[in-house]
C-alpha atoms as a printed R data frame, in Angstrom:
    type eleno elety resid chain resno       x       y        z
1   ATOM     1    CA   MET     A     1   8.524  91.029 -141.900
2   ATOM     2    CA   SER     A     2   8.882  88.468 -145.181
3   ATOM     3    CA   LYS     A     3   8.845  89.644 -148.272
4   ATOM     4    CA   THR     A     4   7.881  86.778 -150.241
5   ATOM     5    CA   TRP     A     5   4.702  88.061 -152.606
6   ATOM     6    CA   LYS     A     6   2.026  86.869 -154.373
7   ATOM     7    CA   PRO     A     7   0.711  87.963 -156.714
8   ATOM     8    CA   PRO     A     8  -2.789  87.888 -157.048
9   ATOM     9    CA   GLU     A     9  -5.494  85.542 -159.617
10  ATOM    10    CA   ASP     A    10  -6.384  88.520 -161.347
11  ATOM    11    CA   ILE     A    11  -3.619  90.867 -162.508
12  ATOM    12    CA   ASP     A    12  -2.065  91.641 -165.447
13  ATOM    13    CA   PRO     A    13   0.652  89.729 -166.651
14  ATOM    14    CA   GLU     A    14   2.116  92.633 -167.614
15  ATOM    15    CA   CYS     A    15   2.219  93.641 -163.894
16  ATOM    16    CA   VAL     A    16   3.369  91.034 -161.826
17  ATOM    17    CA   PRO     A    17   7.312  92.194 -162.651
18  ATOM    18    CA   LEU     A    18   6.800  95.827 -160.763
19  ATOM    19    CA   CYS     A    19   4.032  94.744 -158.302
20  ATOM    20    CA   ALA     A    20   7.175  92.014 -157.353
21  ATOM    21    CA   ALA     A    21   9.658  95.053 -157.260
22  ATOM    22    CA   MET     A    22   7.977  97.139 -155.167
23  ATOM    23    CA   ASN     A    23   6.661  94.294 -152.581
24  ATOM    24    CA   ARG     A    24  10.302  93.958 -151.601
25  ATOM    25    CA   VAL     A    25  11.111  97.259 -150.785
26  ATOM    26    CA   PRO     A    26  10.706  97.452 -146.493
27  ATOM    27    CA   GLY     A    27   7.521  99.213 -145.620
28  ATOM    28    CA   ILE     A    28   5.743  98.713 -149.082
29  ATOM    29    CA   GLN     A    29   2.399  97.411 -150.671
30  ATOM    30    CA   THR     A    30   1.098  97.013 -154.260
31  ATOM    31    CA   ILE     A    31  -2.867  97.254 -153.573
32  ATOM    32    CA   GLU     A    32  -4.006  97.595 -156.710
33  ATOM    33    CA   SER     A    33  -2.956  97.813 -160.819
34  ATOM    34    CA   CYS     A    34  -3.985  97.635 -164.501
35  ATOM    35    CA   CYS     A    35  -1.695  97.598 -167.158
36  ATOM    36    CA   GLY     A    36  -3.494 100.077 -168.838
37  ATOM    37    CA   HIS     A    37  -3.715  96.934 -172.045
38  ATOM    38    CA   GLY     A    38  -1.781  99.460 -173.900
39  ATOM    39    CA   LYS     A    39  -4.684 101.650 -173.979
40  ATOM    40    CA   ASP     A    40  -4.727 103.902 -170.628
41  ATOM    41    CA   PRO     A    41  -1.636 104.621 -168.047
42  ATOM    42    CA   PHE     A    42   0.531 101.177 -166.446
43  ATOM    43    CA   ARG     A    43  -0.569 102.086 -162.538
44  ATOM    44    CA   VAL     A    44   0.105 100.503 -159.948
45  ATOM    45    CA   TRP     A    45  -1.070 102.006 -156.462
46  ATOM    46    CA   PHE     A    46   0.409 101.605 -153.598
47  ATOM    47    CA   VAL     A    47   0.199 102.298 -149.934
48  ATOM    48    CA   ALA     A    48   3.300 103.011 -147.813
49  ATOM    49    CA   THR     A    49   3.619 101.587 -143.377
50  ATOM    50    CA   SER     A    50   7.315 103.422 -143.386
51  ATOM    51    CA   LEU     A    51   7.519 107.156 -145.263
52  ATOM    52    CA   ASP     A    52  11.721 106.444 -144.345
53  ATOM    53    CA   ARG     A    53  11.678 104.256 -147.377
54  ATOM    54    CA   LEU     A    54  10.116 105.740 -150.013
55  ATOM    55    CA   PRO     A    55  12.882 107.311 -151.201
56  ATOM    56    CA   ASP     A    56  14.428 103.672 -152.069
57  ATOM    57    CA   LEU     A    57  11.329 102.921 -153.766
58  ATOM    58    CA   LEU     A    58  10.320 106.700 -155.475
59  ATOM    59    CA   TYR     A    59  14.241 107.433 -157.188
60  ATOM    60    CA   TRP     A    60  13.724 104.743 -159.438
61  ATOM    61    CA   PHE     A    61  10.612 106.763 -161.235
62  ATOM    62    CA   ASP     A    62  12.244 109.693 -161.935
63  ATOM    63    CA   GLY     A    63  13.361 109.966 -164.758
64  ATOM    64    CA   CYS     A    64  17.510 111.770 -164.082
65  ATOM    65    CA   HIS     A    65  17.436 107.542 -162.525
66  ATOM    66    CA   SER     A    66  15.371 105.423 -164.558
67  ATOM    67    CA   GLY     A    67  16.180 107.188 -168.203
68  ATOM    68    CA   PHE     A    68  12.186 106.934 -168.179
69  ATOM    69    CA   TYR     A    69  11.184 110.447 -167.968
70  ATOM    70    CA   ASP     A    70   6.520 109.525 -167.808
71  ATOM    71    CA   TRP     A    71   6.897 108.254 -165.120
72  ATOM    72    CA   LYS     A    72   5.131 109.814 -161.888
73  ATOM    73    CA   VAL     A    73   4.214 109.376 -158.287
74  ATOM    74    CA   THR     A    74   0.609 110.655 -156.757
75  ATOM    75    CA   VAL     A    75  -0.399 111.359 -153.080
76  ATOM    76    CA   ALA     A    76  -3.995 110.330 -152.566
77  ATOM    77    CA   THR     A    77  -7.347 109.815 -150.140
78  ATOM    78    CA   ASP     A    78 -10.820 109.733 -150.652
79  ATOM    79    CA   CYS     A    79 -14.004 111.306 -149.299
80  ATOM    80    CA   ALA     A    80 -13.637 109.457 -146.282
81  ATOM    81    CA   LYS     A    81 -10.116 110.744 -145.010
82  ATOM    82    CA   SER     A    82  -9.134 107.074 -145.863
83  ATOM    83    CA   PRO     A    83  -5.428 106.267 -145.343
84  ATOM    84    CA   VAL     A    84  -3.248 108.416 -147.433
85  ATOM    85    CA   HIS     A    85  -2.476 105.393 -150.761
86  ATOM    86    CA   PHE     A    86  -0.460 106.157 -153.731
87  ATOM    87    CA   LYS     A    87  -0.373 106.089 -156.885
88  ATOM    88    CA   VAL     A    88   2.667 105.102 -159.786
89  ATOM    89    CA   GLU     A    89   2.290 106.235 -163.066
90  ATOM    90    CA   GLY     A    90   3.015 105.448 -166.484
91  ATOM    91    CA   PRO     A    91   2.260 105.843 -170.109
92  ATOM    92    CA   ALA     A    92  -0.201 103.443 -172.684
93  ATOM    93    CA   GLY     A    93   1.802 100.312 -173.699
94  ATOM    94    CA   ALA     A    94   5.142 100.924 -170.767
95  ATOM    95    CA   PHE     A    95   5.213  97.131 -170.171
96  ATOM    96    CA   SER     A    96   9.439  97.296 -171.203
97  ATOM    97    CA   GLU     A    97   9.575 100.477 -169.447
98  ATOM    98    CA   ALA     A    98   8.030  99.590 -166.774
99  ATOM    99    CA   ASP     A    99  10.093  95.434 -166.372
100 ATOM   100    CA   SER     A   100  13.307  97.947 -166.839
101 ATOM   101    CA   ILE     A   101  12.527  99.875 -163.804
102 ATOM   102    CA   ALA     A   102  11.623  96.595 -162.031
103 ATOM   103    CA   ALA     A   103  15.197  95.463 -162.102
104 ATOM   104    CA   LEU     A   104  16.160  99.087 -161.318
105 ATOM   105    CA   ILE     A   105  14.154  98.412 -158.103
106 ATOM   106    CA   ALA     A   106  14.970  94.361 -157.803
107 ATOM   107    CA   ASP     A   107  18.896  95.796 -156.550
108 ATOM   108    CA   VAL     A   108  17.572  97.506 -153.786
109 ATOM   109    CA   LYS     A   109  18.691  96.709 -150.440
110 ATOM   110    CA   THR     A   110  15.632  95.101 -148.549
111 ATOM   111    CA   SER     A   111  16.407  94.737 -145.359
């Protein structure tokens, strides 16, 4: 599977580094994002086709590993019991933190 990711035209530019890094992890595909524009939390929604690779991604959203303690990952579905999706969420205005986490994820082996 190719891990070449092309950002959608309407993506918030602040989300590009983190989404690109996340999409490089096998089994992970981002589906939506919003930088929060400095007022709301920084958010990226994604699906995992391989739960075995989740640790490679989620490790870096833990403050013990990234140094940023206000990030969390949640899992949800909807009223129609659609397949689960995940949401990573950081504080409002956490643009530089997102970039730092993206750099850490970029070091994950993609094979």
